[in-house]
C-alpha positions as CSV (number, residue, x, y, z in Angstrom):
1,T,27.1,-3.3,3.3
2,A,28.0,-6.9,2.2
3,L,28.2,-9.8,4.4
4,H,30.8,-12.3,3.3
5,F,30.8,-15.9,4.5
6,R,32.3,-19.2,3.3
7,A,30.1,-22.0,2.5
8,W,30.4,-25.7,1.3
9,C,27.9,-26.6,-1.2
10,G,26.9,-30.2,-1.1
11,P,25.9,-32.7,-3.8
12,L,22.4,-31.2,-4.5
13,S,24.0,-27.9,-5.4
14,G,26.1,-29.4,-8.2
15,L,29.3,-27.9,-6.8
16,G,30.5,-30.2,-4.1
17,P,31.7,-33.9,-4.0
18,G,29.3,-36.5,-5.4
19,N,28.2,-34.5,-8.5
20,G,30.3,-36.4,-11.0
21,N,32.7,-33.4,-11.6
22,K,36.2,-34.9,-10.6
23,E,37.9,-31.5,-11.0
24,R,35.6,-29.9,-8.5
25,E,35.7,-32.8,-6.2
26,N,39.5,-32.7,-6.1
27,A,39.4,-28.8,-5.4
28,F,37.0,-29.5,-2.4
29,A,39.2,-32.3,-1.1
30,Q,42.2,-29.9,-1.2
31,G,40.3,-27.3,0.6
32,Q,40.0,-25.0,-2.4
33,G,36.3,-25.8,-3.1
34,D,34.9,-23.2,-0.7
35,M,33.1,-20.4,-2.4
36,T,32.5,-16.8,-1.2
37,I,28.9,-15.9,-1.3
38,E,28.0,-12.2,-0.9
39,A,24.7,-11.3,0.5
40,E,23.4,-7.7,0.7
41,M,22.6,-6.7,4.3
42,T,20.8,-3.3,4.3
43,R,21.6,-1.0,7.5
44,R,18.2,0.6,7.6
45,F,17.4,3.4,10.1
46,V,14.1,5.1,10.8
47,M,13.6,8.8,11.7
48,T,10.2,9.5,13.2
49,G,8.2,12.5,14.1
50,S,5.1,14.4,13.3
51,F,7.0,16.6,10.9
52,D,4.2,19.3,11.1
53,P,6.0,20.9,9.3
54,F,9.3,19.3,8.4
55,T,12.1,21.8,9.2
56,I,15.7,22.6,8.3
57,G,16.6,20.8,11.6
58,H,14.9,17.7,10.5
59,A,16.5,17.9,7.1
60,D,19.9,18.2,8.6
61,V,19.3,15.3,11.0
62,A,18.2,13.1,8.0
63,Q,21.2,14.0,6.0
64,R,23.6,13.2,8.8
65,A,21.8,9.9,9.4
66,L,22.2,9.0,5.7
67,A,25.9,9.2,6.2
68,L,25.6,6.3,8.8
69,C,23.1,4.0,7.1
70,D,22.2,2.5,3.7
71,E,18.5,3.3,3.8
72,L,16.6,6.0,5.9
73,V,12.9,5.5,6.4
74,I,11.2,8.9,7.4
75,G,8.1,7.9,9.4
76,I,5.4,10.5,9.8
77,G,3.5,9.7,12.9
78,Y,-0.1,10.8,13.3
79,N,-2.9,10.4,15.5
80,G,-6.1,9.8,13.6
81,L,-8.2,11.5,16.3
82,K,-6.2,14.8,16.1
83,A,-6.0,17.1,13.1
84,G,-2.5,18.3,12.4
85,W,-1.7,21.8,11.1
86,I,-0.7,20.3,7.7
87,P,-2.8,17.3,6.8
88,V,-0.8,14.0,7.1
89,D,-1.4,13.1,3.5
90,E,0.0,16.4,2.4
91,R,3.1,16.0,4.6
92,L,3.5,12.6,3.1
93,R,3.2,14.0,-0.5
94,A,5.5,16.9,0.1
95,L,8.3,14.8,1.8
96,R,8.2,12.2,-0.9
97,E,8.5,14.8,-3.5
98,F,11.3,16.5,-1.6
99,Y,13.3,13.2,-1.4
100,A,12.3,11.9,-4.8
101,R,15.9,12.1,-6.1
102,E,17.4,10.4,-3.0
103,P,16.9,6.7,-3.6
104,R,18.1,5.8,0.0
105,V,15.2,7.7,1.5
106,R,11.6,6.3,1.8
107,V,8.7,8.2,3.4
108,E,5.8,6.6,5.1
109,K,3.0,7.4,7.5
110,Y,2.2,5.5,10.6
111,S,-0.3,5.6,13.6
112,C,1.1,2.9,15.8
113,L,3.8,3.0,18.5
114,T,7.3,4.0,17.0
115,V,8.8,0.8,18.0
116,D,6.0,-1.1,16.1
117,F,6.6,1.0,13.1
118,A,10.4,0.4,13.4
119,R,9.9,-3.4,13.5
120,R,7.4,-3.2,10.5
121,V,10.1,-1.5,8.3
122,A,12.9,-3.8,9.8
123,A,14.9,-0.8,11.1
124,A,18.1,-1.4,12.9
125,C,18.0,1.9,14.7
126,I,15.7,4.9,15.5
127,V,17.3,8.2,14.9
128,R,16.3,11.2,16.8
129,G,17.5,14.8,16.8
130,V,18.0,16.6,20.1
131,R,18.2,20.4,20.4
132,G,19.1,20.8,24.1
133,M,19.0,19.2,27.6
134,A,15.1,19.1,27.8
135,D,15.0,17.1,24.4
136,F,18.0,14.9,25.6
137,D,16.2,14.1,28.9
138,Y,12.9,13.2,27.1
139,E,14.7,11.3,24.2
140,T,16.9,9.2,26.5
141,R,13.8,8.1,28.6
142,M,12.1,7.2,25.2
143,A,15.1,5.4,23.9
144,E,15.2,3.2,27.0
145,T,11.5,2.4,26.8
146,N,11.8,1.5,23.1
147,R,14.8,-0.6,23.7
148,R,13.1,-2.6,26.4
149,L,10.0,-3.0,24.3
150,S,11.7,-4.1,21.1
151,G,15.4,-4.2,21.5
152,I,15.9,-1.5,19.0
153,E,18.6,1.1,19.8
154,T,18.1,4.8,19.4
155,L,20.8,7.1,17.9
156,L,20.5,10.7,19.3
157,L,22.1,13.4,16.9
158,P,22.5,16.8,18.7
159,A,21.4,19.9,16.6
160,K,24.2,21.7,14.8
161,P,25.0,25.1,16.2
162,G,22.5,27.7,15.0
163,M,19.7,25.1,14.6
164,A,18.8,24.5,18.2
165,H,16.0,27.1,18.1
166,V,14.3,25.5,15.1
167,S,11.2,23.4,16.0
168,S,8.0,22.6,14.2
169,S,5.9,24.0,17.0
170,M,7.8,27.4,16.7
171,A,7.2,27.4,12.9
172,R,3.4,26.8,13.5
173,E,3.3,29.6,16.1
174,L,5.1,32.0,13.7
175,A,2.9,31.1,10.9
176,R,-0.2,31.6,13.1
177,F,0.8,35.2,13.6
178,G,1.4,35.7,9.8
179,K,5.2,35.5,9.9
180,D,7.2,34.0,7.0
181,I,8.5,30.5,8.0
182,T,10.3,29.7,4.7
183,P,13.7,30.2,6.4
184,W,12.7,27.4,8.8
185,L,11.8,25.0,6.0
186,P,14.3,23.1,3.7
187,Q,14.6,24.8,0.3
188,G,12.6,22.8,-2.3
189,L,10.0,21.6,0.3
190,N,6.6,22.6,-1.0
191,Y,3.4,22.2,0.9
192,I,0.0,22.8,-0.6
193,I,-2.3,23.9,2.1
């Protein structure tokens, strides 16, 4: 996304009146001396969660969010006092490897409040997926809290039909009972556990 604005450059810049260049001085005097300056403004969103594990539902939300922003920061939230099913550093490694060919995705871990992480990475928006009414109720309350704390808005993306049943907690539960969870994980995402 480019932001365009018109600027008058004064004598110190060497472009405006008073620099000794009569041609440029005349152009400025006739209103033709403005110049368009293009500055890049990155529309950065942050998508947060424990991603323990990262599922096809998460990958779908990330892909849809990428259609709306210039850069997506995937933040793996963790609590240093609680061990996850997959160690946080392994989740970080696996997701960085999974998105290695997507230059608009950056993967980081964090242990602070989501709004503080969003501020730290200069996110314009927090992206969250919702699978149903229970998720929607919880996420709208969190979105309002986050907005009041930071002014950062939250974008809720509903799960696509056929993915509302997919969750990290269900994948963990199935794995605990020895079931194959590869259909729940994005193809090409490889955890080493």
